[in-house]
N, C-alpha and C positions, 0 to 999 in steps of 0.2 A: 504494500500500500504506500501511496505517496500523496503528499498534500497537493491539492490542485492550485493552479495559479489564479489570482484574483482578476476580475474584470475591471481594469483600471480606467477604461473610457466610458463606463456606464453612469447612469444617474444614481442617486443615493436614495431611491424610493424605499428600498428594503430597510435601510438604516433609519430613515425618517419615520417610516411606518411603525417600526418597533419602538422608537423613542416616543412617538405620539401615543401609541397604545399604552406604553409604560407610564407616561405622564398622566393620561386620563385615568388609568387604573390607580395611580398614586393619589389622585384627587378623590377617587371613590374610597380609597383607604382612609383618607383624612375625614371624609364625610361619614363613613361608617364608625370611625372613632368618636366623632362628635355625637352621632346617634346613640352609641353605646353609653356615652358619658351623660347625656341629658335626657334621652327619651326612652331607651330600651328598658330601663329599670321598671317603668310602669307597664311594659309589655310582658316581661317575664315574672313580675311580682314575687320575687324571692325564689323562684324555681331554679335551682342550681344547674339542672341539666340544660334548660333553655339558655341560661347565661353562658354555659360552657360552649354551646353550639354557636351562639353569637360571636364569642371571642375567637373560637377556632376559625370560623368563616372570615372574621376580620383579619386574622393572620394569613389566611389563604390569599386574600386580596393583596396584602403586602407582598407575599411570595410572587404572585403573578406580576405585580408592578416591577419588582426588582429584577425578575427574570427577563422581562421585556426590555428594561433599561440596559441591563448588562449585555444582552445579545445585540441590541441596537447600537450600543457604544462600540462594540468590537467586530460586528459582522462586516464582511467584505463580499460584495456581490461577485459571484463566480460566472465565468463564461462557459464552463462545462455544462452541457444540457442536464446531466444527472444532478450535478451540484445545484443548478438553478431550480430544478424541480424540487429537490429536497429542501432548499431554502424557502421556496414558495409554500410548500406543504407545512414547513415549520412555522412560518408566519401565520398561516391560516389556523393551524392548531393552537398556537399560543394566543391568537386573538380570540378564538372561540372559547378557549379555557378561561381567559380573563373575563369575558362577558358572562359566561355561565357562573363563575365564582361570585361576581357581584350580584347576579340574580339570585343565587343560592343564599346569599346573606339576607336578602330581603324576604325570602319565603320559607326556607327550611326550618329555622328555629321556631316559627310560630305554628308549624304543623303538628307539634306535639308527638313526634315520632323520632326514634333514634335512627331511622332509615334516612340516608342522605345521598340519594342517587345523583342529584345535581352537583353537589360538592365532589363526589367521587368522579363523575365525568369530567368536571373542570380540572381537577388535579391530574387525571390521566391525560387529558388533552394537552395540558401545559407541559407535562413531562415528555410526552411524545413529540411535541414541537421542539423542545430543547434537544432531544435526542436526534431529531431530523437535522437540526442545525449542526450538531456535532458530527454527524455522519457525512454531511455535505462537503466537508473539507477533505475527504479522502477519496482517492480515485483508485480503482482496482485495475492493475495492469496485467495483461496476459503474459505468459512465459516467453513469447517472442519479443517482448520489450516494447510493444506498441501500446 
């Protein structure tokens, strides 16, 4: 395996998209923190399980924001078609994961169930997107050297 070369003449759409998603998700993290501080207490009324679910989803939102910002800060668009495809897939999965995690914060703790399918999907989508970005930097070469 060998690292692929970056596409130096391309636009920075990939980088800017990740940074924008990360920034918006960070704003959602700040909003969810304010919600927890000033409003959520009246929603969960001392129910420690609901509180734990709110706090866990709050941290998941931070995880999504930081992952997008980190990838956006260091991603280099590739000219290799497989690398481009993996980067596009990674962007889509990380975007979907971020949106789902924010949505999960607003709905799951109030459902009164320990089942958290939205959070589960959001975390898996985010992790798969990060993995796709990680794999995009490698190119498999055949034995003939091409």
